[in-house]
N, C-alpha and C positions, 0 to 999 in steps of 0.2 A: 504494500500500500504506500503510495507516494502522494499523499494529499494532506492538507491541514484544514481543520474545521474550526471556525470561530462562531460561537453561538452567543447572541446577546438577547437577553430577555427584555422585551418592550412591554408597555402596559397592555397592549391588545394582541401581541403576536411575538413570535420568535424571529429574530433576524439572523439568518445563517449565511456565512460567507465561506465558500469552498475554493481553495486554490490547490493546484497540482496538475497531474497528468489526466487527460481525458481518456480513461479506459473503462471498459465494462466492469471490471472488478472494483475499480475505485468508486464508480457511481453506485454500484450495489452496496459497497461498504459504507459510504457516507450516508446513503439513504437509510440504512439500518441505524446508524448513529442518530440521525435526525428523528426517526420514528421512536427510538428509545428515549430521546430527550423530550419528545412530545408526550409520551406516556408518563414520564417522571414529573413533568411540570403541569400535566393536564391542560396543555395549550395546543390547539389543533390548527391555529392559523400560523402559517410559516411564510416568510419572505425569504426565498432561496436565491442567493446571488452566486452564480458560478463564474469563477475566473480560472477556467481549466485551459491547459495548453495541449496542442496536438490535434490530430484530425478528428472531425466530428464522428460520432457513433452512427452506424447505419440505422435505417428505419426499423428493421426487425429487432435490432438490439434494444432500441428505445422501447419498442412495443413489449418485448420480453421483460424488460426492467419494470415497466409500468404495470404489466399484468401480475408480476410477482409482488408488487407493492399493494395492489388492489385487494380489498377485502370483500368476499362474496356476501351478497344479501342473505338475510335469514330466510327461514322456510316460508314465512309469511310474505316475503318480498318487501317488507317495510323495515327500515332501520333508522332509528333516530338517536340523537344524543343531546342532552341539555348542556349548554355551554354557559358558564357563569358570565353574566353581563352581556351576553349576545343572544339571548332567547333560545329558541328551539329550532333545530334543523332536522329534516327528514328526507330520506331518499325513497321514492316509490317507483314501481314500474310504470311504463307509459300506458299500457292497455286499460287500466281502470279509469284513468283520467279521460281517455278517449271514449270509453263506453258511457261514462256519466255525461260528457259533453254532447254526445250524439243522441242521448235519450230524449231530451226535450224536442229537438226538431223531428225525431221519428214519431213521437206522440202527436205532434201537430200535423204532420203529413198524413198519418193514419186517420185522424179526425176529419181533415179536409177531404180526403179521398172518400171516406164513408159518407159524409154529407152530400158530396157530388153524386155518388151512386144512388143515394136515397132520392135526391131531387130528380135525377134522370128517370128512375123507376116510376115516381109519382107522375111526372109529365107524360111518360109513355102510356100510362094507364088512364089518362084524362083527368088527373087530380091536380089540385093546387100544389105548386112546388114548395110553398112555405108551410102550409098547415095540413095538406093532404085531403082537403075537402073535395068531394066529387063535383066536377065542373061541367058535367054533361048538360045540365039545365041552364046554366049561366056561363057560356064559354068566354065572355069578354072580361069579367072580373069575378074574383072569389067573393061570395056573399059572407063568408065567415071572417076573413081577415082583411079583405080589401085589396089584395094583390092583383095587379093586372095580369091576365093569363098570358102565357108565352105563345108564340106563333104556332108551335107544334100542336097545342091544344085547340086553338081557334080553327085550324084546318080540319080537324076531325069532327 
């Protein structure tokens, strides 16, 4: 390991400065040190300043490092942590949010479609589209609710 780690505790976060060689093993090692410090201080906000020398890591190396650092969600799919002075944070999967957001438009669409179907059936049977009153005797206007009859009813 050829890196130096400087960790400074700020009121709201940890300020971490890393200097040294940019290698996969160094990044894994200093990330472990940072995670250990976060657990010790119970501070999960980190400003990480990298001053590493050498060629950049490849995309797959970065992905592997990030996936090793990630923590899987619990069996419920929801994980939260209370952070003093910062409120509550939670991670939830996307699909429940999508289902809840889509529910209201779906209910509205079903009601709209149902009312259109009922009106079409009433008109095709010679009834008022609003109240369902039989319009065979008065084809111009519904005597029950006053609605003007549609063209389809007048023609029959």
